[in-house]
Residue, then its C-alpha position, 0 to 999 in steps of 0.5 A: m676782813v675789809t681794809a681801806r687801801i689808798v689806790g688813787h692820787g692827784q694834785a693840782l697846783p696854781p701857777a708857779m712863781d720863782h721864790a727869790a723873784v717874789w722877794d725881789e719884785f714884792f716883799t722887799r717893798h712890802y717889808d720896806g727892805n727889812p734885812t731880817a725879813e729878807k734873811v727869813w725868805r732867803s733861807a726858807g729852803i724854797t726855790t719854787r712856790h705856787a699861788a692862786v693870788d700872785p702878790r706881784v699882780e694883786d696885793v690882797s693885804s688890805w682885803g677884808t675876810g669877806a672878799r678873801m672868802r669869795r675869792f677862795v671858792d673862785e680859785a679853790l673849786p677848779l683846783g679841787h676839781e682837777a686834783v679829785a679828777k686825777a685821783l679818781a682816774d689814777a684809781g679807776v673809780a667812777a665819780e658816781d661810785v664814791g660814797l663819801l667826799a671829805v674836803v679839808s681846808c683851814t684857808g677858806y669857807a663857804t656855804p654851800g661849801l666845796d664839798i657840795l659844789l665839787a660833788r655836783d660838778l664832778g658828777m657824784s651821786p646825790d646820795v654821796q655823804r660829805l664831810h668838811i674838816g676845817h681850821m685844824g691846820c697843817y695836820a688835818a690831812i691825817p685825821g681826814l685820812g682816818a675818817v675816810s678810811d673808817f667809812v670805807q671799812a664800815r660802809g664798803k664804798p669808795a671815798v675821797l679825801l681832798c685837801v685844798e689850801l689857799t694861803s696866798l689869800h691871807l697875806q697881811p699888811p706889812t709888819d715887823s713881826l718875825q712870825q709873820m715874816v716866817a709865815h709869808a716866806l713858808f706858805a703856798d697853795a695847793a690841792a691834793a686828793v687821794v681815793l680809798v677803796p675797800v679790799s679784802d684779804g688777797d686782793a692784789r691791787d696796788g696801793l697803801d693800806v691804812i693800818d692806824v692813825s694816832a694823835r698827841t696834843d701838847a696843850s702846854t704849847l697852845d700859843h705856839m701855833t695859832w691861825e686867827v681869824t681877823d677882819l683882814g683874813f687869817r693871821m698865822g702865829l708861829s713860835p720859834k720854839v715849835p721845833d723844840v717841842l717837836a724834838r720832845h714828842a716825835r720819837p715817843v709818837a712814832d714808837a707808840l704808833l709802831g709799837a702797837h703793831g709790833l714794829t720799830v722805826g728801823d722797820v719802816g720803808g718809807w717816811a712822809i714827813h710834813p715839811g713845816g720848815r727845813r728845821i722842822v724836818e731836820v729835828v724830826a729826822e734827828q729824833l727818829g735817826l733817819a737817814p738824808a734819803d729818808v726825808a728827801p721827799s720832804y725837802e724836795v716838796l718844800r723846795d718845789a712847792g713850799n708848806c701848803s698847810s694840810a695838803t703837803v703831807l699828801l704831796v710828800l706821800q705822792r713824791l715818796l711813791a713816785t721817786t723811792p717807792p717802798p718794798r711791797d708790804a713795807p710799813v710807811v709812816a706819815m707825820a704832820f704837825g700843827p696847832g695844839l701843838t699836835l703831832y698826827s701820824a698814820l701807819l700805812r702798808q705798801r701793797 
C-alpha cells in the first residue's frame, strides 16, 4: 500500500520586528492613542512579528487593492522560493522530480500566479501539475495537505505544499472597530512548505504519514469570521464569539477523527494547534484536556511569529518536530480554524 509521507520542511520569514516597538512607533499614532487598541496589542501574546511591509517605513493603509496585489508578487515570490527550496533540500528531492506544486494563500493573487512563477524559478519540470488554493483562510494548509497527499498516493510522485501569507499588505485605515484592532495586533507574514513522497510498507524513511483529514463547518456562524475584498485591500471581520464556537466543536471533531482509526485523545503523541490567538489555544486545550506542554509549540509560534494565517499550523508542526518530537509510530494531530466557522484537522503518524 502506498502512503504519502511528509519528509521535508522549510520556512521563510520576512524581517523581524519587535511587537511592542511597532505599537510605540506606528500603531499608537494610527489609533490616536486609543487605550482599547493598546490593550489588545499588548495582550496578544506576541513578542516578535515578521512583515514584508514594515508600517513604520511604509504605511500602505491608503493603497488600492491593485497596488497591494502587485506588491504581493514582489514579496511573496522570494519568500516562497526560499521555503520550498529548503523543504526540497530537507527531503532530498530534486525540483525536477516534483509531480505537483500546490500554493496556498488568502492574502494575494496574480495570474500567472506564484505556482507558475515558482515552478519556473525552482527548475521544476514543464509537466509539473499545479494547484492554487485561495481565500480559505487560516485552516487552508490542511485541505491543501489532503489534496497533495491524495496526489502522492494516486500518482506515486512527490508533491510540494507551500503556504505563503502577507497579511501586512492589508493594513486598513484608522478605525475604532475592535475587530480591526484585534486583526492588526495578531496577524503577521510567513511562508512555510512541506514535501511529501510516496512510501510503501516497510519504508524506513523518517517522516510523518498522512493518515486522514477531516472538516467540520458550522454554517450558523458564517458572520463570525470574514475576509472581505475591498478597494483598500482585504478587511478582516473577527467576532469575539469565535472561541465559544470552537469550544463547542473542538472535542467532537477530534474524537471523530481519532475514533475512525480506533484512537482516543490520550493516544496522541503530538499536537499542532493553530494559534489563532491566545484564547483560541486556551479553549482548544481545555476542551481536549491537553497539558501545557502539549500546546507549548503553538504558544511559542504565536510569541515568535504571530498568526500567519494558513502558514501558521505548518510552523507549529515544524516547531513540534524540532523541540519535542513524538515517539516513533505515535499519532500526531494538526488542527486549524477559519471562516465558516470551519475546523480542519489532520491525523498524521510519526515514522
